[in-house]
ZATORMI-798945 format. One record per atom (N, C-alpha, C): residue in one letter; atom name; x, y, z. Coordinates in steps of 0.05 Angstrom, whole numbers. Atoms other than C-alpha are relative to their C-alpha. Example, Ala and Ser with C-alpha at 12.3 -4.5 7.8 and 13.67 -1.06 7.14 Angstrom:
<sepas>
<sepa rokol="A" gufi="N" xx="18" yy="-24" zz="0"/>
<sepa rokol="A" gufi="CA" xx="246" yy="-90" zz="156"/>
<sepa rokol="A" gufi="C" xx="18" yy="24" zz="0"/>
<sepa rokol="S" gufi="N" xx="-16" yy="-24" zz="-1"/>
<sepa rokol="S" gufi="CA" xx="273" yy="-21" zz="143"/>
<sepa rokol="S" gufi="C" xx="-15" yy="22" zz="14"/>
</sepas>
This chain:
<sepas>
<sepa rokol="X" gufi="N" xx="16" yy="-24" zz="0"/>
<sepa rokol="X" gufi="CA" xx="0" yy="0" zz="0"/>
<sepa rokol="X" gufi="C" xx="17" yy="25" zz="0"/>
<sepa rokol="X" gufi="N" xx="-18" yy="-23" zz="-1"/>
<sepa rokol="X" gufi="CA" xx="57" yy="48" zz="16"/>
<sepa rokol="X" gufi="C" xx="12" yy="5" zz="-28"/>
<sepa rokol="X" gufi="N" xx="-11" yy="-3" zz="27"/>
<sepa rokol="X" gufi="CA" xx="87" yy="35" zz="-53"/>
<sepa rokol="X" gufi="C" xx="-19" yy="13" zz="-18"/>
<sepa rokol="X" gufi="N" xx="21" yy="-12" zz="16"/>
<sepa rokol="X" gufi="CA" xx="22" yy="53" zz="-86"/>
<sepa rokol="X" gufi="C" xx="-3" yy="29" zz="6"/>
<sepa rokol="X" gufi="N" xx="2" yy="-28" zz="-8"/>
<sepa rokol="X" gufi="CA" xx="17" yy="117" zz="-46"/>
<sepa rokol="X" gufi="C" xx="23" yy="16" zz="-10"/>
<sepa rokol="X" gufi="N" xx="-24" yy="-14" zz="10"/>
<sepa rokol="X" gufi="CA" xx="88" yy="136" zz="-65"/>
<sepa rokol="X" gufi="C" xx="-2" yy="5" zz="-30"/>
<sepa rokol="X" gufi="N" xx="2" yy="-3" zz="29"/>
<sepa rokol="X" gufi="CA" xx="75" yy="124" zz="-138"/>
<sepa rokol="X" gufi="C" xx="-21" yy="21" zz="-8"/>
<sepa rokol="X" gufi="N" xx="21" yy="-20" zz="6"/>
<sepa rokol="X" gufi="CA" xx="10" yy="164" zz="-138"/>
<sepa rokol="X" gufi="C" xx="9" yy="28" zz="7"/>
<sepa rokol="X" gufi="N" xx="-10" yy="-26" zz="-8"/>
<sepa rokol="X" gufi="CA" xx="42" yy="221" zz="-100"/>
<sepa rokol="X" gufi="C" xx="20" yy="11" zz="-20"/>
<sepa rokol="X" gufi="N" xx="-20" yy="-9" zz="19"/>
<sepa rokol="X" gufi="CA" xx="100" yy="225" zz="-148"/>
<sepa rokol="X" gufi="C" xx="-13" yy="6" zz="-27"/>
<sepa rokol="X" gufi="N" xx="14" yy="-5" zz="25"/>
<sepa rokol="X" gufi="CA" xx="53" yy="220" zz="-208"/>
<sepa rokol="X" gufi="C" xx="-14" yy="27" zz="1"/>
<sepa rokol="X" gufi="N" xx="14" yy="-26" zz="-2"/>
<sepa rokol="X" gufi="CA" xx="12" yy="279" zz="-183"/>
<sepa rokol="X" gufi="C" xx="21" yy="23" zz="1"/>
<sepa rokol="X" gufi="N" xx="-21" yy="-20" zz="-2"/>
<sepa rokol="X" gufi="CA" xx="76" yy="318" zz="-166"/>
<sepa rokol="X" gufi="C" xx="12" yy="7" zz="-28"/>
<sepa rokol="X" gufi="N" xx="-13" yy="-5" zz="26"/>
<sepa rokol="X" gufi="CA" xx="110" yy="309" zz="-233"/>
<sepa rokol="X" gufi="C" xx="-21" yy="7" zz="-22"/>
<sepa rokol="X" gufi="N" xx="22" yy="-7" zz="19"/>
<sepa rokol="X" gufi="CA" xx="44" yy="312" zz="-272"/>
<sepa rokol="X" gufi="C" xx="-7" yy="29" zz="3"/>
<sepa rokol="X" gufi="N" xx="7" yy="-29" zz="-4"/>
<sepa rokol="X" gufi="CA" xx="30" yy="380" zz="-241"/>
<sepa rokol="X" gufi="C" xx="20" yy="18" zz="-14"/>
<sepa rokol="X" gufi="N" xx="-20" yy="-16" zz="12"/>
<sepa rokol="X" gufi="CA" xx="96" yy="407" zz="-265"/>
<sepa rokol="X" gufi="C" xx="-1" yy="-2" zz="-31"/>
<sepa rokol="X" gufi="N" xx="3" yy="4" zz="29"/>
<sepa rokol="X" gufi="CA" xx="85" yy="378" zz="-335"/>
<sepa rokol="X" gufi="C" xx="-23" yy="17" zz="-10"/>
<sepa rokol="X" gufi="N" xx="23" yy="-16" zz="8"/>
<sepa rokol="X" gufi="CA" xx="16" yy="410" zz="-339"/>
<sepa rokol="X" gufi="C" xx="6" yy="30" zz="2"/>
<sepa rokol="X" gufi="N" xx="-7" yy="-28" zz="-3"/>
<sepa rokol="X" gufi="CA" xx="44" yy="476" zz="-313"/>
<sepa rokol="X" gufi="C" xx="19" yy="9" zz="-23"/>
<sepa rokol="X" gufi="N" xx="-18" yy="-6" zz="23"/>
<sepa rokol="X" gufi="CA" xx="99" yy="473" zz="-367"/>
<sepa rokol="X" gufi="C" xx="-16" yy="2" zz="-26"/>
<sepa rokol="X" gufi="N" xx="17" yy="-1" zz="23"/>
<sepa rokol="X" gufi="CA" xx="46" yy="458" zz="-419"/>
<sepa rokol="X" gufi="C" xx="-16" yy="26" zz="-1"/>
<sepa rokol="X" gufi="N" xx="14" yy="-25" zz="-1"/>
<sepa rokol="X" gufi="CA" xx="7" yy="519" zz="-395"/>
<sepa rokol="X" gufi="C" xx="17" yy="23" zz="-8"/>
<sepa rokol="X" gufi="N" xx="-19" yy="-22" zz="8"/>
<sepa rokol="X" gufi="CA" xx="68" yy="564" zz="-402"/>
<sepa rokol="X" gufi="C" xx="6" yy="-1" zz="-30"/>
<sepa rokol="X" gufi="N" xx="-5" yy="3" zz="29"/>
<sepa rokol="X" gufi="CA" xx="83" yy="536" zz="-471"/>
<sepa rokol="X" gufi="C" xx="-25" yy="9" zz="-16"/>
<sepa rokol="X" gufi="N" xx="25" yy="-8" zz="14"/>
<sepa rokol="X" gufi="CA" xx="10" yy="545" zz="-492"/>
<sepa rokol="X" gufi="C" xx="-3" yy="30" zz="0"/>
<sepa rokol="X" gufi="N" xx="3" yy="-29" zz="-1"/>
<sepa rokol="X" gufi="CA" xx="10" yy="617" zz="-468"/>
<sepa rokol="X" gufi="C" xx="20" yy="14" zz="-19"/>
<sepa rokol="X" gufi="N" xx="-20" yy="-11" zz="19"/>
<sepa rokol="X" gufi="CA" xx="74" yy="632" zz="-508"/>
<sepa rokol="X" gufi="C" xx="-10" yy="-4" zz="-28"/>
<sepa rokol="X" gufi="N" xx="9" yy="6" zz="27"/>
<sepa rokol="X" gufi="CA" xx="45" yy="598" zz="-570"/>
<sepa rokol="X" gufi="C" xx="-25" yy="16" zz="-7"/>
<sepa rokol="X" gufi="N" xx="24" yy="-16" zz="6"/>
<sepa rokol="X" gufi="CA" xx="-20" yy="636" zz="-563"/>
<sepa rokol="X" gufi="C" xx="7" yy="28" zz="-9"/>
<sepa rokol="X" gufi="N" xx="-9" yy="-26" zz="9"/>
<sepa rokol="X" gufi="CA" xx="19" yy="701" zz="-573"/>
<sepa rokol="X" gufi="C" xx="4" yy="-1" zz="-30"/>
<sepa rokol="X" gufi="N" xx="-5" yy="3" zz="29"/>
<sepa rokol="X" gufi="CA" xx="37" yy="674" zz="-642"/>
<sepa rokol="X" gufi="C" xx="-24" yy="-12" zz="-15"/>
<sepa rokol="X" gufi="N" xx="25" yy="10" zz="11"/>
<sepa rokol="X" gufi="CA" xx="-35" yy="652" zz="-655"/>
<sepa rokol="X" gufi="C" xx="1" yy="-29" zz="-8"/>
<sepa rokol="X" gufi="N" xx="-1" yy="29" zz="4"/>
<sepa rokol="X" gufi="CA" xx="-20" yy="578" zz="-649"/>
<sepa rokol="X" gufi="C" xx="-8" yy="-13" zz="26"/>
<sepa rokol="X" gufi="N" xx="8" yy="13" zz="-25"/>
<sepa rokol="X" gufi="CA" xx="-46" yy="527" zz="-599"/>
<sepa rokol="X" gufi="C" xx="8" yy="-30" zz="-1"/>
<sepa rokol="X" gufi="N" xx="-6" yy="28" zz="-2"/>
<sepa rokol="X" gufi="CA" xx="-28" yy="458" zz="-575"/>
<sepa rokol="X" gufi="C" xx="-25" yy="-16" zz="8"/>
<sepa rokol="X" gufi="N" xx="23" yy="14" zz="-11"/>
<sepa rokol="X" gufi="CA" xx="-91" yy="438" zz="-538"/>
<sepa rokol="X" gufi="C" xx="-25" yy="5" zz="-16"/>
<sepa rokol="X" gufi="N" xx="22" yy="-4" zz="19"/>
<sepa rokol="X" gufi="CA" xx="-137" yy="462" zz="-594"/>
<sepa rokol="X" gufi="C" xx="-25" yy="11" zz="14"/>
<sepa rokol="X" gufi="N" xx="22" yy="-13" zz="-12"/>
<sepa rokol="X" gufi="CA" xx="-181" yy="504" zz="-549"/>
<sepa rokol="X" gufi="C" xx="-15" yy="-15" zz="21"/>
<sepa rokol="X" gufi="N" xx="13" yy="15" zz="-21"/>
<sepa rokol="X" gufi="CA" xx="-200" yy="450" zz="-499"/>
<sepa rokol="X" gufi="C" xx="3" yy="14" zz="27"/>
<sepa rokol="X" gufi="N" xx="-6" yy="-13" zz="-25"/>
<sepa rokol="X" gufi="CA" xx="-167" yy="486" zz="-442"/>
<sepa rokol="X" gufi="C" xx="16" yy="26" zz="-5"/>
<sepa rokol="X" gufi="N" xx="-17" yy="-25" zz="2"/>
<sepa rokol="X" gufi="CA" xx="-140" yy="557" zz="-434"/>
<sepa rokol="X" gufi="C" xx="24" yy="-5" zz="18"/>
<sepa rokol="X" gufi="N" xx="-24" yy="3" zz="-17"/>
<sepa rokol="X" gufi="CA" xx="-71" yy="566" zz="-403"/>
<sepa rokol="X" gufi="C" xx="-7" yy="4" zz="30"/>
<sepa rokol="X" gufi="N" xx="7" yy="-5" zz="-28"/>
<sepa rokol="X" gufi="CA" xx="-104" yy="593" zz="-340"/>
<sepa rokol="X" gufi="C" xx="-13" yy="-25" zz="12"/>
<sepa rokol="X" gufi="N" xx="13" yy="25" zz="-9"/>
<sepa rokol="X" gufi="CA" xx="-147" yy="530" zz="-334"/>
<sepa rokol="X" gufi="C" xx="21" yy="-22" zz="5"/>
<sepa rokol="X" gufi="N" xx="-21" yy="20" zz="-4"/>
<sepa rokol="X" gufi="CA" xx="-85" yy="487" zz="-343"/>
<sepa rokol="X" gufi="C" xx="16" yy="6" zz="26"/>
<sepa rokol="X" gufi="N" xx="-14" yy="-7" zz="-26"/>
<sepa rokol="X" gufi="CA" xx="-50" yy="525" zz="-286"/>
<sepa rokol="X" gufi="C" xx="-17" yy="-7" zz="24"/>
<sepa rokol="X" gufi="N" xx="18" yy="8" zz="-21"/>
<sepa rokol="X" gufi="CA" xx="-111" yy="513" zz="-243"/>
<sepa rokol="X" gufi="C" xx="1" yy="-30" zz="6"/>
<sepa rokol="X" gufi="N" xx="-2" yy="29" zz="-3"/>
<sepa rokol="X" gufi="CA" xx="-108" yy="439" zz="-256"/>
<sepa rokol="X" gufi="C" xx="27" yy="-8" zz="12"/>
<sepa rokol="X" gufi="N" xx="-27" yy="6" zz="-11"/>
<sepa rokol="X" gufi="CA" xx="-33" yy="438" zz="-241"/>
<sepa rokol="X" gufi="C" xx="1" yy="7" zz="29"/>
<sepa rokol="X" gufi="N" xx="0" yy="-8" zz="-28"/>
<sepa rokol="X" gufi="CA" xx="-44" yy="475" zz="-176"/>
<sepa rokol="X" gufi="C" xx="-15" yy="-20" zz="17"/>
<sepa rokol="X" gufi="N" xx="16" yy="19" zz="-15"/>
<sepa rokol="X" gufi="CA" xx="-98" yy="427" zz="-154"/>
<sepa rokol="X" gufi="C" xx="16" yy="-27" zz="4"/>
<sepa rokol="X" gufi="N" xx="-16" yy="24" zz="-2"/>
<sepa rokol="X" gufi="CA" xx="-53" yy="367" zz="-170"/>
<sepa rokol="X" gufi="C" xx="23" yy="2" zz="19"/>
<sepa rokol="X" gufi="N" xx="-23" yy="-5" zz="-18"/>
<sepa rokol="X" gufi="CA" xx="6" yy="397" zz="-133"/>
<sepa rokol="X" gufi="C" xx="-10" yy="2" zz="29"/>
<sepa rokol="X" gufi="N" xx="11" yy="-1" zz="-27"/>
<sepa rokol="X" gufi="CA" xx="-38" yy="413" zz="-73"/>
<sepa rokol="X" gufi="C" xx="-7" yy="-28" zz="10"/>
<sepa rokol="X" gufi="N" xx="7" yy="27" zz="-8"/>
<sepa rokol="X" gufi="CA" xx="-63" yy="341" zz="-72"/>
<sepa rokol="X" gufi="C" xx="25" yy="-16" zz="7"/>
<sepa rokol="X" gufi="N" xx="-25" yy="14" zz="-6"/>
<sepa rokol="X" gufi="CA" xx="9" yy="315" zz="-74"/>
<sepa rokol="X" gufi="C" xx="12" yy="10" zz="27"/>
<sepa rokol="X" gufi="N" xx="-10" yy="-10" zz="-26"/>
<sepa rokol="X" gufi="CA" xx="29" yy="361" zz="-16"/>
<sepa rokol="X" gufi="C" xx="-16" yy="-11" zz="23"/>
<sepa rokol="X" gufi="N" xx="17" yy="11" zz="-21"/>
<sepa rokol="X" gufi="CA" xx="-31" yy="338" zz="25"/>
<sepa rokol="X" gufi="C" xx="7" yy="-29" zz="6"/>
<sepa rokol="X" gufi="N" xx="-7" yy="29" zz="-3"/>
<sepa rokol="X" gufi="CA" xx="-13" yy="265" zz="13"/>
<sepa rokol="X" gufi="C" xx="27" yy="-2" zz="15"/>
<sepa rokol="X" gufi="N" xx="-26" yy="1" zz="-14"/>
<sepa rokol="X" gufi="CA" xx="59" yy="279" zz="35"/>
<sepa rokol="X" gufi="C" xx="-2" yy="8" zz="29"/>
<sepa rokol="X" gufi="N" xx="4" yy="-7" zz="-28"/>
<sepa rokol="X" gufi="CA" xx="38" yy="315" zz="98"/>
<sepa rokol="X" gufi="C" xx="-14" yy="-21" zz="16"/>
<sepa rokol="X" gufi="N" xx="14" yy="22" zz="-13"/>
<sepa rokol="X" gufi="CA" xx="-9" yy="258" zz="115"/>
<sepa rokol="X" gufi="C" xx="19" yy="-23" zz="6"/>
<sepa rokol="X" gufi="N" xx="-20" yy="21" zz="-4"/>
<sepa rokol="X" gufi="CA" xx="48" yy="209" zz="107"/>
<sepa rokol="X" gufi="C" xx="19" yy="8" zz="22"/>
<sepa rokol="X" gufi="N" xx="-18" yy="-9" zz="-22"/>
<sepa rokol="X" gufi="CA" xx="93" yy="251" zz="152"/>
<sepa rokol="X" gufi="C" xx="-14" yy="-2" zz="27"/>
<sepa rokol="X" gufi="N" xx="15" yy="1" zz="-25"/>
<sepa rokol="X" gufi="CA" xx="38" yy="255" zz="205"/>
<sepa rokol="X" gufi="C" xx="-2" yy="-29" zz="10"/>
<sepa rokol="X" gufi="N" xx="1" yy="28" zz="-8"/>
<sepa rokol="X" gufi="CA" xx="30" yy="179" zz="204"/>
<sepa rokol="X" gufi="C" xx="27" yy="-10" zz="10"/>
<sepa rokol="X" gufi="N" xx="-26" yy="8" zz="-8"/>
<sepa rokol="X" gufi="CA" xx="104" yy="170" zz="209"/>
<sepa rokol="X" gufi="C" xx="7" yy="10" zz="28"/>
<sepa rokol="X" gufi="N" xx="-6" yy="-12" zz="-26"/>
<sepa rokol="X" gufi="CA" xx="111" yy="217" zz="268"/>
<sepa rokol="X" gufi="C" xx="-17" yy="-12" zz="22"/>
<sepa rokol="X" gufi="N" xx="17" yy="11" zz="-21"/>
<sepa rokol="X" gufi="CA" xx="52" yy="187" zz="305"/>
<sepa rokol="X" gufi="C" xx="9" yy="-29" zz="6"/>
<sepa rokol="X" gufi="N" xx="-9" yy="27" zz="-6"/>
<sepa rokol="X" gufi="CA" xx="80" yy="116" zz="297"/>
<sepa rokol="X" gufi="C" xx="26" yy="1" zz="16"/>
<sepa rokol="X" gufi="N" xx="-25" yy="-2" zz="-15"/>
<sepa rokol="X" gufi="CA" xx="148" yy="139" zz="323"/>
<sepa rokol="X" gufi="C" xx="-5" yy="8" zz="29"/>
<sepa rokol="X" gufi="N" xx="6" yy="-9" zz="-28"/>
<sepa rokol="X" gufi="CA" xx="117" yy="173" zz="384"/>
<sepa rokol="X" gufi="C" xx="-14" yy="-23" zz="15"/>
<sepa rokol="X" gufi="N" xx="13" yy="23" zz="-13"/>
<sepa rokol="X" gufi="CA" xx="76" yy="110" zz="399"/>
<sepa rokol="X" gufi="C" xx="21" yy="-21" zz="8"/>
<sepa rokol="X" gufi="N" xx="-21" yy="20" zz="-6"/>
<sepa rokol="X" gufi="CA" xx="140" yy="67" zz="397"/>
<sepa rokol="X" gufi="C" xx="18" yy="8" zz="22"/>
<sepa rokol="X" gufi="N" xx="-19" yy="-9" zz="-20"/>
<sepa rokol="X" gufi="CA" xx="182" yy="110" zz="442"/>
<sepa rokol="X" gufi="C" xx="-13" yy="-1" zz="28"/>
<sepa rokol="X" gufi="N" xx="11" yy="1" zz="-27"/>
<sepa rokol="X" gufi="CA" xx="174" yy="97" zz="517"/>
<sepa rokol="X" gufi="C" xx="0" yy="27" zz="13"/>
<sepa rokol="X" gufi="N" xx="2" yy="-26" zz="-13"/>
<sepa rokol="X" gufi="CA" xx="152" yy="154" zz="561"/>
<sepa rokol="X" gufi="C" xx="8" yy="-2" zz="29"/>
</sepas>
């Protein structure tokens, strides 16, 4: 299960940067009246999608850190 969480977290993280790069490229190409995504998404919408994906990856990482810290505190004697 941890391996699956790691893979999903990395996929969201790297996917977000790929989509953000696509948004930047799309915005530059729109200046020259050319498009890659053929009007399906605007560059602003692509940045929104990238931000949501990155936020989801950060939340998953923080959840994993919280679980790790709570298991360590449960193991240590008081």
